[in-house]
N, C-alpha and C positions, 0 to 999 in steps of 0.2 A: 504494500500500500504506500502510495506516494504522499509525503507530508508537505504542506505548504507553510512557510514561515513569513510572518510580517516583520520586516526590518524595522527596528527601533534604535534610536540613538539619543541619549539624554546626557548632558554634561552641565555641571555647575562649577563656577570658578570661585576661588577664595575672594571674598569682598575686600580683604586686606591686601594691599599691594606688596609684592615681594621686594624687599629692599635690603638684601644681603643678611637676612636673619640667620641665626644658627640652624634652625630647622623650619621649613615652610612647606605646607601642602598647597600645591598650585591649583589643582582642580580634582574633581571626582566625578565619575559617570557610570553609566550602565548601557548595555546594548544587547539586543538579540540580533546576531549577525545572519546574513544570508549564506546559503551553501557556498563553500569555496571562497568566502570573503577573505581577502588577503591584505595585510598591512606590511609594507616593506618589500624588499630589504631596505632598511634605513637606519640612521643613527640618531639617537635622541641625546639632548644635552641635560637631561634630568632623569631621575629614577622613575620608573613606571611599573606599578604592581597591578597584576590582574588576578582576579579570583573567578574561577569557572563555576557558575551556578548550574549549568546544564549543557548537554551536547558534548562535542569533542572536537579536537583539532590538533595541529602540529605547531610547536614552537621551535624555531631554528635559531641557534646562536652560531658564533664563529667556531665553537668547539664541537657541537653535536645537535641532533634533532631529538625532541621530546614529544611523545604522544600523550596528550593530557585530556582529562575529562572532569566531570563534576567533582568538586572538592579539592581540585588542584590549584595551586598558585604558581605564577611565574613572574620573576622580577627582571625587568630590563635595566641593565646598567648603562649609565651615560657613556658615550663613546664606543659602544659595542654595536657591531653590525648585526641586526636581527631581522627576522620576519616571522609572521604567524598567520596561519591559514585555517579556516573552519572546515570541518568535515563536509563532504558533499551530501550526506544523508542526514546527519544530526549535527547541524552547525552550532557553534558556541553561543551560549548566553553568558555574559560575564559582566562583572563590575571592575572598576579600576580606580586608581588614584595616582597622581604624579606628585613627587616631592623633591626638594632640593635644599641647599643650605650647607654651611660649613660643617655641621655635625652629621650630615646625612651619610657620609662615607663610614664614619665610625659606628653609627647606628646600624647600618646594613651589616657590618662585620659582626657586631654584637648579636644580631639576629641569626647569623650563620650563613647568610647568602654570600656567594662569591660568583665571579663570572663562570667558574667551573661547576658551581652548584647553585643554579639560579631558580630551582623549582622546589616546591614544598607540597606535600600531600597532607591535607588536614584530616582531622577525625570528626565524628559526629559531635555536634555541639560547639563547633568552632566559632570564635568571636569575630573572625575576619569579615564574613559577609555583612554582619550587622554593623561592624565598625565602618566599613566602606559606605554602607547606606546612610549611617549617621553623619558622616562627613558631608555627603551630598545634601542631606536635609538641612544641615547647619548652614551650608553655603547658600542654599535657596532662601533661608531666613534673612540673609543679607545684613547681618549684624556684625559689629566689630569683634564681638566675643567669639564668632565662628572660627577665627584663627586659633584661639586657645583650645576650643572644643575639638578641632581637627587634630591638634597635636596630641590631645588625650587619646583619641581613637588610634592615632598612629602608634603610640606607645603600647596600647593593647595588642595591636597587630604584631609589633616587634617582640613583645613578651611571649606570645604564643609561638611565633616562628622560632625564637631562641630555644624554647623548650622542646619543640618537635625536632628541629635540626640538630641540636646538641645531643638529644637522646639517640637519634639514629647514628650520629657519628661516634657515640660511645660504645655501640654494640660490639664492635670487633674485639675490644680489649678490656678485660676486667681491671688491669693495672691502672689504666688511665682513669677509670671510674673511681678507684680507691683514692688516687691522688687528688682528684677533684673533690671528693667527699671530705678528705682531711683538710684541704684548703678552705672548704665551707665551714668546717668546725673552727679552724683558727680564726677566720674572719668573724664568725659569730662571737667567739670569746673575746676577741680584740675590741669589738664594738659594744659588748654588753657587760664587760667586767665590772663597771662602776655600779651596776644594779645587782641586787641579791639573787642572781639567777643560779640555777643548779644545772648539773650535767643532765639530769632527767628532763628539764625544760628544754635544753638544747636538742636532745634527742627527739623530743616531741616536735619541736619546731622544724627540724630537718627531715622528720618522717622515717627515722630508722630506729631499730632496736638498740638499746644501750650496750648490750654485750657485743654486738657487731661493731658499733662505733668505737668502743674502747679497744677492741682487738686491732682494728685497722689503724687507729691512731697510734697505738704503741708500736705497731709494726713499722710505721713510717717515721715516727719521731723518737722512739726509744723510751718515751715516758707515757703515763696514762693521762687522759684528759683532765682528771681531777688535779693531778700534780701540775700540769701545764697551766691550768686556770689559776691555781694558787700561786705559782711562781710569777705569773703575769701580774697578779694583784700585788704581790710583795714588791716587785720591781717598780710598779707605778707608785706604790706608797713611798719607796725610797726617794723617788723624784719629788713627791710632794713634801717630804720631810726636809729635803734640801732647799726647795724653792718657795715653800709657803710656811715660814716660821710662825706666822700668826695663828695657824690652825693647830688645834689640840690633837693628841693621838687618837682620841675618840672620833673626831671629825675626819681625820685622815682615813681611819679604818672604814667609816661609813662611805667615804668618797671612792673607795675601791671595792665596794660591794660586800664588806664584812661588818655586820651590825653588832657583833660581839667583840668589844675592844680587847677583852682578856684573851680570847681565842686568837685575835689578830696579833697581839703581842707575843704569844707563844710561838705562832708560826713564823713571825718575823725573826725571832731569836733562833729558831730552827734553821732558817736559811742563811741568816746573816751573822750568826754567832754573837749577837748582842741585841739588847732591847731597842725599840724604836727611839726611846729617849736618849739612850747612850749613843746611838748612831747620829742623832741630831746634834748632840753636844760635840761629838768628834768632828762632824762636818763644819760646825760653826767655828771650832778652834782652829781647824786647818785653814779656813777662810781668813780668820784674823791674822794668822801667822804669815799667810801669803800676801796680805794687803801691803801696799807700798808705804 
């Protein structure tokens, strides 16, 4: 049975003029293409992201050809010679958005897209089609706030792409996954040490079993997460003891996430072989002796 398709093409431009912003969505649109509708070969001077809502077609880059269908995305990089053509029987219906700016290259790399890896297959419940539709609707509203709204949608898209593409790139090697997990743990502790967080809370936040995280962390660093967090807190407290003489020992303990000042003093002496007060006096004496 032969299908007939009504060609549609709708596009909305950002009402805020692009003037070298860090990140700027230029326009967003949607189209039901006709059979064998072709764009290019051509070069664009901005990024252009397509999300296929239905139908199928071929996306050609300088490296290879991709047969894509519903749920697939393809990103056109600026300066790359590309073309894309709809299937003769089931032509593409897609949405798109164009973006540019000083931060766009870094954002695309964060998402995991490269000229060698310009496609993404989404899963059910993807935020990308809704985000592209939201961009278009905000531009049609013709308000200055549409610029900020479009950036919010862009970060939602990048977040999903980063998760999908990084997951697929991690599959071949368990070792790289372990190193990435340990880096996440170190980042978490480095940013949260000032709060009374626990290793259990970190494990819950990262979505892993505590026994597993403790094992891989010690495997990579040689110490347990509990010891790492405690050493980090003691090191930060040493800095405060040196630089903030007006703070009491209790205030410094609280500032590094340890609400029990007695426990803090015991652990400080364990790692530094002297009490916090003795350390502060020693530092002050050394500073006085070295003063001109």
